[in-house]
PLY file of the C-alpha trace (Angstrom):
ply
format ascii 1.0
element vertex 487
property float x
property float y
property float z
element edge 486
property int vertex1
property int vertex2
end_header
135.73 -142.40 -90.25
132.93 -140.96 -92.17
135.11 -140.01 -95.18
136.49 -143.54 -95.26
132.75 -144.73 -95.22
131.70 -142.18 -98.34
134.72 -143.61 -100.04
133.59 -147.52 -99.56
130.45 -146.46 -100.63
131.30 -144.45 -104.11
133.77 -147.59 -104.71
131.05 -150.09 -104.52
128.91 -148.12 -106.54
131.24 -148.02 -109.69
132.67 -151.15 -109.33
136.04 -150.33 -107.95
137.04 -154.31 -106.72
138.06 -154.70 -110.15
141.85 -155.03 -110.53
142.20 -151.20 -111.89
143.33 -149.24 -108.64
141.56 -145.83 -108.85
142.77 -142.22 -107.18
140.01 -140.87 -105.31
140.22 -137.26 -105.79
138.43 -134.48 -103.57
138.08 -130.61 -104.70
140.75 -129.50 -102.61
143.25 -132.04 -103.70
142.54 -131.47 -107.15
143.19 -127.78 -106.87
146.54 -128.86 -105.02
147.97 -131.00 -108.09
146.57 -128.49 -110.67
148.82 -125.65 -108.69
151.65 -127.65 -108.45
151.31 -128.82 -112.25
149.37 -126.53 -114.38
151.43 -125.74 -117.16
149.88 -122.00 -117.58
150.16 -121.19 -113.65
153.87 -122.33 -114.14
154.87 -119.92 -116.91
153.08 -117.25 -114.65
155.23 -118.27 -111.94
158.66 -117.88 -114.10
157.26 -114.24 -115.31
156.57 -113.32 -111.47
160.25 -114.68 -110.42
161.70 -112.66 -113.42
159.95 -109.43 -112.26
161.32 -110.33 -109.12
164.89 -110.46 -110.16
164.35 -107.63 -112.55
163.49 -105.24 -109.62
166.33 -106.55 -107.60
169.22 -105.90 -110.12
168.00 -102.16 -110.45
167.98 -102.01 -106.45
171.40 -103.30 -106.56
172.41 -101.20 -109.16
171.83 -98.08 -107.33
174.21 -99.18 -104.73
177.58 -98.02 -104.87
179.70 -99.69 -108.07
183.08 -101.05 -108.11
185.41 -101.12 -111.05
188.72 -102.09 -111.79
190.55 -101.55 -114.93
193.89 -103.08 -115.30
196.60 -102.82 -118.22
199.68 -104.96 -116.93
202.09 -104.06 -120.20
201.84 -102.65 -123.33
204.94 -102.06 -126.10
204.89 -100.07 -128.72
207.59 -99.43 -131.36
207.06 -97.25 -134.58
209.34 -96.10 -137.49
208.65 -92.70 -138.35
210.09 -89.86 -141.15
211.08 -86.36 -139.88
210.31 -84.22 -142.98
211.57 -81.20 -141.49
214.97 -82.88 -140.84
214.72 -85.07 -143.45
215.60 -88.32 -141.65
213.72 -91.20 -140.29
213.93 -91.75 -136.40
212.20 -94.68 -134.67
210.65 -94.78 -130.94
209.75 -97.17 -128.30
207.18 -96.95 -125.77
206.64 -99.49 -122.88
203.45 -98.84 -120.14
201.28 -100.26 -117.88
198.19 -98.53 -115.54
195.49 -99.68 -113.59
192.10 -97.51 -112.59
190.02 -98.30 -109.51
186.92 -96.23 -109.91
183.62 -96.16 -107.26
180.66 -94.97 -108.88
177.67 -94.09 -106.30
173.91 -93.25 -108.53
171.89 -90.72 -106.16
168.28 -92.31 -106.70
166.60 -88.71 -105.29
168.29 -86.25 -107.58
169.34 -89.04 -111.10
172.91 -87.74 -110.47
176.25 -89.65 -109.75
179.09 -89.23 -107.47
182.30 -91.17 -108.16
185.57 -91.56 -107.02
188.38 -92.47 -109.49
192.04 -93.67 -108.51
194.48 -94.00 -111.67
198.28 -95.06 -111.39
200.22 -95.18 -114.52
203.88 -95.89 -115.59
205.20 -95.08 -119.05
209.03 -95.75 -120.50
209.46 -94.00 -123.67
212.63 -93.66 -125.59
214.09 -92.05 -128.72
216.70 -94.80 -130.54
217.86 -92.24 -133.19
218.67 -89.38 -130.48
219.60 -91.77 -127.59
216.78 -90.09 -125.38
214.59 -91.58 -122.45
212.15 -90.89 -120.31
210.31 -92.62 -117.22
207.30 -91.29 -115.68
205.19 -92.13 -113.14
201.27 -90.49 -112.65
199.16 -91.00 -110.08
195.65 -89.15 -110.14
192.93 -88.96 -107.24
189.55 -87.34 -108.58
186.33 -86.83 -107.16
183.61 -86.36 -109.90
179.88 -85.72 -109.92
177.51 -85.07 -112.64
173.99 -83.86 -111.84
171.16 -83.43 -114.55
168.77 -80.27 -114.29
165.51 -78.99 -115.56
164.22 -82.55 -116.20
162.39 -85.79 -114.58
164.16 -87.97 -112.49
164.95 -90.92 -114.70
166.61 -93.32 -112.13
162.97 -92.94 -109.78
160.78 -93.08 -112.63
162.77 -97.05 -113.88
162.66 -97.96 -109.94
159.10 -97.46 -109.84
158.16 -98.75 -113.40
160.04 -102.23 -112.24
158.00 -102.05 -109.14
154.82 -101.66 -110.86
155.90 -104.54 -113.36
156.40 -106.78 -110.14
152.79 -105.72 -108.55
151.39 -106.34 -111.92
153.08 -109.87 -112.09
151.80 -110.80 -108.87
148.53 -109.81 -109.77
148.68 -111.96 -112.68
149.67 -114.90 -110.87
146.86 -114.53 -108.11
144.60 -114.19 -110.87
146.04 -116.84 -112.79
145.28 -119.26 -109.66
141.58 -118.19 -109.55
141.24 -118.90 -113.35
142.81 -122.37 -112.56
140.60 -122.72 -109.48
137.43 -122.17 -111.62
138.62 -124.52 -114.34
139.20 -127.52 -111.87
136.54 -126.73 -110.10
133.75 -126.59 -112.90
135.74 -129.98 -114.86
135.78 -131.58 -111.27
132.12 -131.20 -110.95
131.44 -132.02 -114.97
133.23 -135.47 -113.59
130.85 -135.87 -110.80
128.12 -135.00 -113.09
129.19 -137.90 -115.63
129.82 -140.03 -112.85
126.30 -140.07 -111.40
124.75 -140.32 -114.86
126.37 -143.52 -115.22
125.25 -144.41 -111.82
121.71 -143.36 -112.97
121.94 -145.38 -116.25
123.28 -148.62 -114.50
120.09 -148.19 -112.05
117.92 -147.90 -115.08
119.67 -150.86 -117.05
119.27 -153.05 -113.80
115.36 -152.01 -113.77
114.83 -152.79 -117.27
116.50 -155.68 -117.04
114.05 -157.03 -113.84
111.41 -155.68 -116.19
112.41 -157.74 -119.30
112.55 -160.87 -117.00
109.17 -160.16 -115.29
107.87 -159.72 -118.95
109.90 -162.79 -120.50
107.86 -164.92 -117.67
104.54 -163.83 -118.18
104.88 -164.52 -122.01
106.29 -167.82 -121.75
103.36 -168.41 -119.42
100.85 -166.84 -121.86
99.67 -163.95 -119.45
100.61 -160.86 -121.73
100.74 -160.64 -125.29
104.45 -161.33 -127.01
104.00 -157.58 -128.29
104.98 -156.18 -124.85
107.95 -158.73 -124.74
109.30 -156.79 -127.78
109.06 -153.39 -126.01
110.91 -154.95 -123.20
113.57 -155.66 -125.51
113.61 -152.27 -127.24
113.62 -150.85 -124.00
116.42 -153.17 -122.29
118.35 -152.16 -125.90
117.94 -148.67 -125.08
118.76 -148.54 -121.35
122.25 -150.77 -122.38
123.29 -148.20 -125.36
122.38 -145.24 -122.47
124.81 -147.28 -120.16
127.37 -147.37 -122.79
127.35 -143.69 -123.73
127.43 -142.84 -120.37
130.82 -144.94 -119.72
132.27 -142.84 -122.77
131.11 -139.26 -121.49
132.82 -140.15 -118.01
136.00 -141.50 -119.24
136.18 -138.50 -121.74
135.34 -136.24 -118.52
137.99 -137.94 -116.86
140.43 -137.56 -119.36
139.82 -133.71 -119.73
140.13 -133.37 -116.28
143.71 -135.42 -116.07
144.72 -133.06 -118.83
144.07 -130.19 -116.99
145.50 -131.17 -113.86
148.74 -132.15 -115.61
148.66 -135.65 -114.12
149.28 -139.28 -116.48
146.43 -140.16 -118.87
146.59 -143.65 -117.90
145.82 -142.72 -113.94
142.51 -143.78 -113.09
141.01 -140.91 -110.69
137.54 -140.74 -109.54
135.76 -137.67 -108.11
134.23 -137.41 -104.47
132.51 -133.99 -104.02
131.28 -132.69 -101.20
127.50 -132.22 -102.45
126.69 -130.70 -98.84
124.86 -127.35 -99.74
125.74 -124.09 -97.41
123.29 -121.74 -97.87
124.67 -117.93 -97.22
123.01 -114.79 -96.94
124.52 -111.96 -99.24
123.63 -108.38 -99.27
124.53 -107.29 -102.73
125.63 -103.60 -101.72
128.36 -105.41 -99.86
129.49 -107.69 -102.08
129.84 -104.94 -104.55
131.74 -102.90 -102.30
134.07 -106.10 -101.52
134.78 -106.34 -105.25
135.65 -102.76 -106.27
137.92 -102.36 -103.33
139.64 -105.65 -103.66
139.40 -107.12 -107.27
142.90 -107.40 -108.90
141.95 -106.40 -112.42
140.91 -102.93 -110.87
144.32 -102.63 -109.72
145.87 -103.30 -112.79
144.03 -100.64 -114.53
145.28 -98.26 -112.10
149.18 -99.53 -112.66
148.16 -98.88 -116.41
147.49 -95.08 -115.73
150.06 -94.68 -113.49
152.56 -95.74 -116.60
150.42 -93.74 -118.74
151.59 -90.69 -116.58
155.35 -92.07 -117.63
154.62 -91.86 -120.61
153.23 -88.49 -120.88
156.50 -86.85 -119.03
158.35 -88.68 -121.59
156.53 -87.43 -124.36
157.17 -83.93 -122.66
161.28 -84.45 -122.29
161.55 -84.91 -126.25
163.46 -81.71 -127.19
163.14 -79.96 -123.86
164.85 -77.61 -122.22
167.40 -79.47 -119.55
170.45 -79.64 -118.76
173.42 -80.84 -116.82
175.85 -79.87 -114.15
179.62 -81.51 -113.75
182.65 -81.04 -111.39
185.53 -82.47 -110.79
188.35 -82.13 -108.38
191.59 -83.95 -108.75
195.10 -84.55 -107.37
197.91 -85.35 -109.91
200.83 -86.51 -109.07
204.12 -87.06 -111.57
207.38 -87.71 -111.17
210.36 -89.81 -113.10
210.63 -92.36 -109.92
207.94 -93.40 -107.72
209.47 -91.58 -104.83
209.69 -88.24 -106.25
205.87 -88.64 -107.31
204.26 -86.79 -104.38
207.36 -84.11 -104.05
205.46 -81.58 -105.86
201.83 -82.71 -106.50
199.41 -80.13 -108.17
195.71 -79.82 -107.85
192.95 -79.39 -110.52
189.60 -78.48 -110.41
186.56 -78.68 -113.26
183.24 -77.31 -113.31
180.59 -77.06 -115.79
177.02 -76.04 -117.05
175.85 -77.38 -120.63
172.21 -76.69 -121.45
170.02 -78.11 -124.32
167.81 -75.43 -125.82
165.07 -76.38 -128.20
164.05 -74.16 -130.60
161.72 -75.52 -133.00
160.64 -79.12 -133.47
157.37 -78.82 -135.73
155.01 -79.79 -133.46
156.08 -83.29 -132.99
156.62 -82.70 -128.87
153.22 -81.77 -128.83
151.75 -84.25 -130.91
153.41 -86.94 -128.66
152.34 -85.52 -125.45
148.61 -85.53 -126.51
148.97 -88.97 -128.22
149.68 -90.13 -124.64
147.14 -88.24 -123.05
144.66 -89.36 -125.21
145.84 -93.52 -124.39
145.40 -92.36 -120.84
141.91 -91.01 -121.43
141.25 -94.22 -123.02
142.70 -96.66 -120.52
140.45 -94.44 -117.52
137.31 -95.03 -119.87
138.57 -99.01 -119.69
138.97 -98.61 -116.00
135.30 -97.19 -115.12
133.63 -99.40 -117.46
135.53 -102.42 -115.51
133.96 -101.12 -112.29
130.29 -101.33 -114.12
130.72 -104.32 -115.44
132.16 -106.06 -111.76
129.00 -104.75 -110.38
126.73 -105.85 -112.75
128.35 -109.26 -112.36
128.11 -109.33 -108.90
124.56 -108.23 -108.73
123.46 -110.56 -111.27
125.02 -113.31 -108.87
123.49 -112.36 -105.79
119.93 -112.49 -107.37
121.02 -116.29 -108.72
122.03 -117.74 -105.78
118.51 -117.66 -103.82
116.97 -119.27 -107.18
119.96 -121.78 -107.34
118.69 -122.67 -103.63
115.31 -122.93 -104.63
115.85 -125.02 -107.60
117.85 -127.54 -105.50
114.97 -127.88 -103.10
112.49 -128.10 -105.82
114.55 -130.96 -107.52
115.04 -133.04 -104.52
111.25 -132.93 -104.11
111.09 -133.73 -108.03
112.92 -136.89 -107.18
110.85 -137.98 -104.40
108.04 -137.54 -106.30
108.90 -139.14 -109.54
110.80 -142.38 -107.60
106.98 -142.60 -106.07
105.45 -142.28 -109.18
107.36 -144.67 -110.75
107.07 -147.36 -107.85
103.00 -147.30 -108.32
103.48 -147.78 -111.63
105.89 -150.30 -111.93
103.66 -152.52 -109.64
100.70 -151.63 -112.40
103.43 -153.15 -114.85
103.95 -156.27 -113.43
100.34 -156.79 -112.53
99.65 -156.18 -116.21
97.59 -152.70 -115.99
100.36 -150.68 -117.44
102.50 -151.23 -121.05
106.28 -151.27 -121.27
106.22 -147.96 -123.60
104.36 -146.18 -120.37
106.47 -147.70 -117.75
109.44 -146.31 -120.32
108.16 -142.66 -119.95
107.72 -142.70 -115.96
111.38 -144.27 -115.87
112.63 -141.35 -118.19
111.20 -138.86 -115.58
112.97 -140.70 -112.64
116.41 -140.39 -114.80
115.64 -136.67 -116.01
114.99 -136.02 -112.09
118.16 -137.30 -111.02
120.34 -135.86 -113.83
118.34 -132.29 -112.80
118.93 -132.51 -109.29
123.02 -133.10 -110.02
122.90 -130.25 -112.11
121.06 -127.72 -109.81
123.80 -128.63 -107.09
126.60 -128.10 -109.29
125.16 -125.14 -110.77
124.92 -123.52 -107.08
128.84 -124.62 -106.43
129.89 -122.76 -109.47
128.06 -119.92 -109.10
128.85 -119.77 -105.03
132.98 -120.15 -106.34
132.05 -117.20 -108.89
130.71 -115.25 -106.47
134.17 -115.91 -104.54
136.17 -115.21 -107.33
134.35 -112.34 -108.32
134.08 -110.41 -105.10
137.44 -111.92 -103.63
135.26 -112.23 -100.58
134.99 -116.29 -99.14
131.38 -115.88 -97.77
131.12 -119.01 -96.06
134.23 -118.12 -93.51
133.10 -114.61 -93.93
137.23 -113.46 -94.86
138.94 -112.10 -97.69
140.14 -114.40 -100.69
143.23 -112.17 -101.38
146.31 -113.89 -101.93
148.62 -113.12 -98.54
151.43 -111.44 -100.45
148.96 -109.05 -101.68
147.71 -108.31 -98.34
150.82 -106.57 -97.27
0 1
1 2
2 3
3 4
4 5
5 6
6 7
7 8
8 9
9 10
10 11
11 12
12 13
13 14
14 15
15 16
16 17
17 18
18 19
19 20
20 21
21 22
22 23
23 24
24 25
25 26
26 27
27 28
28 29
29 30
30 31
31 32
32 33
33 34
34 35
35 36
36 37
37 38
38 39
39 40
40 41
41 42
42 43
43 44
44 45
45 46
46 47
47 48
48 49
49 50
50 51
51 52
52 53
53 54
54 55
55 56
56 57
57 58
58 59
59 60
60 61
61 62
62 63
63 64
64 65
65 66
66 67
67 68
68 69
69 70
70 71
71 72
72 73
73 74
74 75
75 76
76 77
77 78
78 79
79 80
80 81
81 82
82 83
83 84
84 85
85 86
86 87
87 88
88 89
89 90
90 91
91 92
92 93
93 94
94 95
95 96
96 97
97 98
98 99
99 100
100 101
101 102
102 103
103 104
104 105
105 106
106 107
107 108
108 109
109 110
110 111
111 112
112 113
113 114
114 115
115 116
116 117
117 118
118 119
119 120
120 121
121 122
122 123
123 124
124 125
125 126
126 127
127 128
128 129
129 130
130 131
131 132
132 133
133 134
134 135
135 136
136 137
137 138
138 139
139 140
140 141
141 142
142 143
143 144
144 145
145 146
146 147
147 148
148 149
149 150
150 151
151 152
152 153
153 154
154 155
155 156
156 157
157 158
158 159
159 160
160 161
161 162
162 163
163 164
164 165
165 166
166 167
167 168
168 169
169 170
170 171
171 172
172 173
173 174
174 175
175 176
176 177
177 178
178 179
179 180
180 181
181 182
182 183
183 184
184 185
185 186
186 187
187 188
188 189
189 190
190 191
191 192
192 193
193 194
194 195
195 196
196 197
197 198
198 199
199 200
200 201
201 202
202 203
203 204
204 205
205 206
206 207
207 208
208 209
209 210
210 211
211 212
212 213
213 214
214 215
215 216
216 217
217 218
218 219
219 220
220 221
221 222
222 223
223 224
224 225
225 226
226 227
227 228
228 229
229 230
230 231
231 232
232 233
233 234
234 235
235 236
236 237
237 238
238 239
239 240
240 241
241 242
242 243
243 244
244 245
245 246
246 247
247 248
248 249
249 250
250 251
251 252
252 253
253 254
254 255
255 256
256 257
257 258
258 259
259 260
260 261
261 262
262 263
263 264
264 265
265 266
266 267
267 268
268 269
269 270
270 271
271 272
272 273
273 274
274 275
275 276
276 277
277 278
278 279
279 280
280 281
281 282
282 283
283 284
284 285
285 286
286 287
287 288
288 289
289 290
290 291
291 292
292 293
293 294
294 295
295 296
296 297
297 298
298 299
299 300
300 301
301 302
302 303
303 304
304 305
305 306
306 307
307 308
308 309
309 310
310 311
311 312
312 313
313 314
314 315
315 316
316 317
317 318
318 319
319 320
320 321
321 322
322 323
323 324
324 325
325 326
326 327
327 328
328 329
329 330
330 331
331 332
332 333
333 334
334 335
335 336
336 337
337 338
338 339
339 340
340 341
341 342
342 343
343 344
344 345
345 346
346 347
347 348
348 349
349 350
350 351
351 352
352 353
353 354
354 355
355 356
356 357
357 358
358 359
359 360
360 361
361 362
362 363
363 364
364 365
365 366
366 367
367 368
368 369
369 370
370 371
371 372
372 373
373 374
374 375
375 376
376 377
377 378
378 379
379 380
380 381
381 382
382 383
383 384
384 385
385 386
386 387
387 388
388 389
389 390
390 391
391 392
392 393
393 394
394 395
395 396
396 397
397 398
398 399
399 400
400 401
401 402
402 403
403 404
404 405
405 406
406 407
407 408
408 409
409 410
410 411
411 412
412 413
413 414
414 415
415 416
416 417
417 418
418 419
419 420
420 421
421 422
422 423
423 424
424 425
425 426
426 427
427 428
428 429
429 430
430 431
431 432
432 433
433 434
434 435
435 436
436 437
437 438
438 439
439 440
440 441
441 442
442 443
443 444
444 445
445 446
446 447
447 448
448 449
449 450
450 451
451 452
452 453
453 454
454 455
455 456
456 457
457 458
458 459
459 460
460 461
461 462
462 463
463 464
464 465
465 466
466 467
467 468
468 469
469 470
470 471
471 472
472 473
473 474
474 475
475 476
476 477
477 478
478 479
479 480
480 481
481 482
482 483
483 484
484 485
485 486
């Protein structure tokens, strides 16, 4: 009920009785709209989904892979000249084959185990000698390939994709925080221009009343005509200020609508919560929250892990490495399918190959050192980021009490300015004050109202800044991390 009453008050204050309907926008609703329509956030979400699919594909590739190669029919006919026998002969060949393979990567050793089942048929004939042969072949083999004396590339690729996904999650969450900051700033910018317009209209109404009073007095010969000239100047200046405030208000709304991704022709009006919640923040605790939870620090740590991978890869250039291959198979061969397995033969094969580098002119050592220097540089970036975060959080903690005090002072300034204006307005009506002097008091009142609005906005923005910098909501006393990142 209270919310509806506040809305009606705002609508009445800004002339919402016109035919153009306004959508009243709270900060929570604005954030909801921005999260749904923000182009930058949509792009970040697409990148996140892409990394999820990449990791899913990599995990799927570590499962058993099935393949089936089929050659249903193949026919060749050749005419060749036999120089030894000095005659031409022709041959024909018909064949078909199929091969079923099952390959299982081994993540823990970076090896592979494969099972192949090959079946083929061949019918060959020599038309010159009238010779013809038919053969059926069935081969079943188990093969093992295992790299040795080198790093596990499969595990590294998988870990890199996991880091890439985590980095995308962090980037998406950081983009959400960035959108929240931008929307909040634009929201209060609209509110600021909204209040400035209201203040300008109030000032115009006051100047209009003053002008009518002076005009009546001039017509009655009670004051000099020069006072009417000054009243006209004040009224025109106030009218111009209203026009300028209306332009600034509409421009702020357009920028706000672009940020939210809504139609520019849609009319909106913000309804902020101007209630001031005073929070007690311990600077040491706030810094501790920030250093534990800031996503930028985790991104730097991921970069350092990736630097380690780069060093490992650099060390693998021209490295001493090898591989072990083994094959166990069963061969069945016959001129008819029924005769294939009458005398099968088994065959085994095992081999070890080594790659022994001799001299690379220092290229490997240079690449390793380059990767190590990159890691040292990234470590410095991490340390500097921690210092900057600590500095920013401490400054915010120092600013918050000052901003609270400023709000109290600005509120008192409005009361004093209103009281002073009322006193001098009465003097003006009695002819004891000139229009130029009254204008000074009017300007003081207008400035006091604007400064009070700005003080509230500064405190709200700084409180949000503290929440974003520490990822801790001190108003609710709970973590501000995205839920998915807490797991």
